[in-house]
TORKOL-4160 file (C-alpha; in steps of 0.2 Angstrom, whole numbers, padded with zeros to 4 digits, m for minus):
158
<pt num="1" X="0352" Y="0908" Z="0312"/>
<pt num="2" X="0362" Y="0923" Z="0320"/>
<pt num="3" X="0376" Y="0931" Z="0312"/>
<pt num="4" X="0390" Y="0937" Z="0323"/>
<pt num="5" X="0398" Y="0953" Z="0317"/>
<pt num="6" X="0414" Y="0962" Z="0322"/>
<pt num="7" X="0410" Y="0976" Z="0335"/>
<pt num="8" X="0414" Y="0990" Z="0323"/>
<pt num="9" X="0403" Y="0983" Z="0309"/>
<pt num="10" X="0389" Y="0979" Z="0322"/>
<pt num="11" X="0390" Y="0997" Z="0329"/>
<pt num="12" X="0390" Y="1005" Z="0312"/>
<pt num="13" X="0375" Y="0995" Z="0306"/>
<pt num="14" X="0366" Y="0999" Z="0322"/>
<pt num="15" X="0370" Y="1018" Z="0319"/>
<pt num="16" X="0364" Y="1018" Z="0301"/>
<pt num="17" X="0348" Y="1008" Z="0305"/>
<pt num="18" X="0353" Y="0993" Z="0294"/>
<pt num="19" X="0356" Y="0980" Z="0308"/>
<pt num="20" X="0345" Y="0965" Z="0307"/>
<pt num="21" X="0338" Y="0956" Z="0322"/>
<pt num="22" X="0348" Y="0941" Z="0318"/>
<pt num="23" X="0365" Y="0951" Z="0319"/>
<pt num="24" X="0375" Y="0950" Z="0335"/>
<pt num="25" X="0392" Y="0954" Z="0341"/>
<pt num="26" X="0402" Y="0946" Z="0355"/>
<pt num="27" X="0401" Y="0961" Z="0367"/>
<pt num="28" X="0385" Y="0968" Z="0375"/>
<pt num="29" X="0377" Y="0982" Z="0366"/>
<pt num="30" X="0369" Y="0993" Z="0371"/>
<pt num="31" X="0377" Y="0991" Z="0388"/>
<pt num="32" X="0366" Y="0991" Z="0404"/>
<pt num="33" X="0373" Y="1007" Z="0411"/>
<pt num="34" X="0371" Y="1016" Z="0394"/>
<pt num="35" X="0352" Y="1011" Z="0394"/>
<pt num="36" X="0350" Y="1016" Z="0412"/>
<pt num="37" X="0358" Y="1033" Z="0409"/>
<pt num="38" X="0351" Y="1035" Z="0391"/>
<pt num="39" X="0369" Y="1037" Z="0384"/>
<pt num="40" X="0369" Y="1035" Z="0365"/>
<pt num="41" X="0383" Y="1031" Z="0353"/>
<pt num="42" X="0383" Y="1045" Z="0339"/>
<pt num="43" X="0398" Y="1041" Z="0329"/>
<pt num="44" X="0410" Y="1026" Z="0329"/>
<pt num="45" X="0426" Y="1022" Z="0319"/>
<pt num="46" X="0441" Y="1010" Z="0322"/>
<pt num="47" X="0447" Y="1015" Z="0339"/>
<pt num="48" X="0436" Y="1031" Z="0340"/>
<pt num="49" X="0419" Y="1035" Z="0347"/>
<pt num="50" X="0407" Y="1049" Z="0351"/>
<pt num="51" X="0394" Y="1046" Z="0365"/>
<pt num="52" X="0381" Y="1059" Z="0369"/>
<pt num="53" X="0368" Y="1062" Z="0383"/>
<pt num="54" X="0354" Y="1074" Z="0386"/>
<pt num="55" X="0360" Y="1081" Z="0403"/>
<pt num="56" X="0348" Y="1090" Z="0414"/>
<pt num="57" X="0351" Y="1096" Z="0432"/>
<pt num="58" X="0335" Y="1089" Z="0439"/>
<pt num="59" X="0341" Y="1071" Z="0434"/>
<pt num="60" X="0360" Y="1073" Z="0433"/>
<pt num="61" X="0363" Y="1088" Z="0444"/>
<pt num="62" X="0375" Y="1090" Z="0460"/>
<pt num="63" X="0371" Y="1101" Z="0475"/>
<pt num="64" X="0376" Y="1117" Z="0465"/>
<pt num="65" X="0363" Y="1113" Z="0452"/>
<pt num="66" X="0376" Y="1109" Z="0438"/>
<pt num="67" X="0379" Y="1092" Z="0430"/>
<pt num="68" X="0388" Y="1080" Z="0441"/>
<pt num="69" X="0406" Y="1077" Z="0438"/>
<pt num="70" X="0403" Y="1058" Z="0441"/>
<pt num="71" X="0391" Y="1058" Z="0426"/>
<pt num="72" X="0405" Y="1066" Z="0415"/>
<pt num="73" X="0417" Y="1053" Z="0421"/>
<pt num="74" X="0404" Y="1039" Z="0415"/>
<pt num="75" X="0401" Y="1048" Z="0399"/>
<pt num="76" X="0419" Y="1048" Z="0395"/>
<pt num="77" X="0422" Y="1031" Z="0401"/>
<pt num="78" X="0408" Y="1025" Z="0389"/>
<pt num="79" X="0416" Y="1034" Z="0374"/>
<pt num="80" X="0433" Y="1027" Z="0378"/>
<pt num="81" X="0426" Y="1009" Z="0381"/>
<pt num="82" X="0416" Y="1010" Z="0365"/>
<pt num="83" X="0431" Y="1016" Z="0355"/>
<pt num="84" X="0442" Y="1002" Z="0362"/>
<pt num="85" X="0428" Y="0989" Z="0359"/>
<pt num="86" X="0430" Y="0992" Z="0340"/>
<pt num="87" X="0447" Y="0985" Z="0341"/>
<pt num="88" X="0443" Y="0969" Z="0350"/>
<pt num="89" X="0442" Y="0952" Z="0342"/>
<pt num="90" X="0431" Y="0938" Z="0348"/>
<pt num="91" X="0444" Y="0931" Z="0360"/>
<pt num="92" X="0448" Y="0948" Z="0367"/>
<pt num="93" X="0441" Y="0959" Z="0380"/>
<pt num="94" X="0448" Y="0974" Z="0390"/>
<pt num="95" X="0449" Y="0983" Z="0406"/>
<pt num="96" X="0451" Y="1002" Z="0411"/>
<pt num="97" X="0466" Y="1004" Z="0422"/>
<pt num="98" X="0465" Y="1022" Z="0426"/>
<pt num="99" X="0455" Y="1038" Z="0421"/>
<pt num="100" X="0459" Y="1056" Z="0425"/>
<pt num="101" X="0447" Y="1070" Z="0422"/>
<pt num="102" X="0450" Y="1089" Z="0422"/>
<pt num="103" X="0434" Y="1100" Z="0424"/>
<pt num="104" X="0435" Y="1116" Z="0415"/>
<pt num="105" X="0418" Y="1124" Z="0416"/>
<pt num="106" X="0400" Y="1119" Z="0422"/>
<pt num="107" X="0386" Y="1113" Z="0412"/>
<pt num="108" X="0367" Y="1114" Z="0414"/>
<pt num="109" X="0353" Y="1108" Z="0402"/>
<pt num="110" X="0364" Y="1103" Z="0387"/>
<pt num="111" X="0367" Y="1089" Z="0375"/>
<pt num="112" X="0385" Y="1083" Z="0381"/>
<pt num="113" X="0396" Y="1074" Z="0369"/>
<pt num="114" X="0412" Y="1064" Z="0373"/>
<pt num="115" X="0424" Y="1061" Z="0359"/>
<pt num="116" X="0437" Y="1048" Z="0362"/>
<pt num="117" X="0453" Y="1044" Z="0352"/>
<pt num="118" X="0468" Y="1034" Z="0355"/>
<pt num="119" X="0484" Y="1044" Z="0358"/>
<pt num="120" X="0496" Y="1029" Z="0359"/>
<pt num="121" X="0492" Y="1011" Z="0355"/>
<pt num="122" X="0503" Y="0996" Z="0361"/>
<pt num="123" X="0501" Y="0977" Z="0361"/>
<pt num="124" X="0493" Y="0977" Z="0378"/>
<pt num="125" X="0490" Y="0996" Z="0383"/>
<pt num="126" X="0481" Y="1009" Z="0374"/>
<pt num="127" X="0481" Y="1027" Z="0380"/>
<pt num="128" X="0465" Y="1038" Z="0376"/>
<pt num="129" X="0460" Y="1056" Z="0377"/>
<pt num="130" X="0442" Y="1062" Z="0377"/>
<pt num="131" X="0435" Y="1079" Z="0377"/>
<pt num="132" X="0417" Y="1082" Z="0383"/>
<pt num="133" X="0409" Y="1097" Z="0374"/>
<pt num="134" X="0393" Y="1106" Z="0376"/>
<pt num="135" X="0382" Y="1111" Z="0362"/>
<pt num="136" X="0390" Y="1127" Z="0360"/>
<pt num="137" X="0406" Y="1118" Z="0356"/>
<pt num="138" X="0415" Y="1123" Z="0372"/>
<pt num="139" X="0425" Y="1109" Z="0381"/>
<pt num="140" X="0419" Y="1106" Z="0398"/>
<pt num="141" X="0431" Y="1092" Z="0403"/>
<pt num="142" X="0446" Y="1083" Z="0397"/>
<pt num="143" X="0449" Y="1065" Z="0401"/>
<pt num="144" X="0464" Y="1053" Z="0399"/>
<pt num="145" X="0463" Y="1035" Z="0402"/>
<pt num="146" X="0473" Y="1019" Z="0399"/>
<pt num="147" X="0465" Y="1003" Z="0394"/>
<pt num="148" X="0472" Y="0985" Z="0395"/>
<pt num="149" X="0468" Y="0972" Z="0382"/>
<pt num="150" X="0466" Y="0954" Z="0388"/>
<pt num="151" X="0468" Y="0940" Z="0376"/>
<pt num="152" X="0465" Y="0921" Z="0377"/>
<pt num="153" X="0464" Y="0913" Z="0394"/>
<pt num="154" X="0465" Y="0931" Z="0402"/>
<pt num="155" X="0450" Y="0936" Z="0393"/>
<pt num="156" X="0439" Y="0922" Z="0398"/>
<pt num="157" X="0425" Y="0925" Z="0410"/>
<pt num="158" X="0426" Y="0944" Z="0408"/>
């Protein structure tokens, strides 16, 4: 018999290696896009998350040979989505309603980490900020995003 866990408990158990094959959650983890891009959750808390990727120009590069900005957007969106998912109850889901990114410096071969945290939480809207850092600790991009929580009937089918 499967045991359904809250998202935060599920993710913490997954990270510390204690998740059993019979434990599930109401959201899809790992996500399909995270599996495709090989994104990994490295830290999670209530409303917070860190997601990392081993980025390399032959796989993730743009025409200048640096890591593509679209990948950085996806990395931040994954961290923000993971952070927000830790707040969701079984009858809730969410949708990003905007995302703005500022690029500060390029990156090449590096482990990139997106660290998401809420800056304002309301009943329906939560605003997040997310810094993407290289291994040397330098911030390469800063992201802000708003996420809308959907409940009950509005959450069905999402």
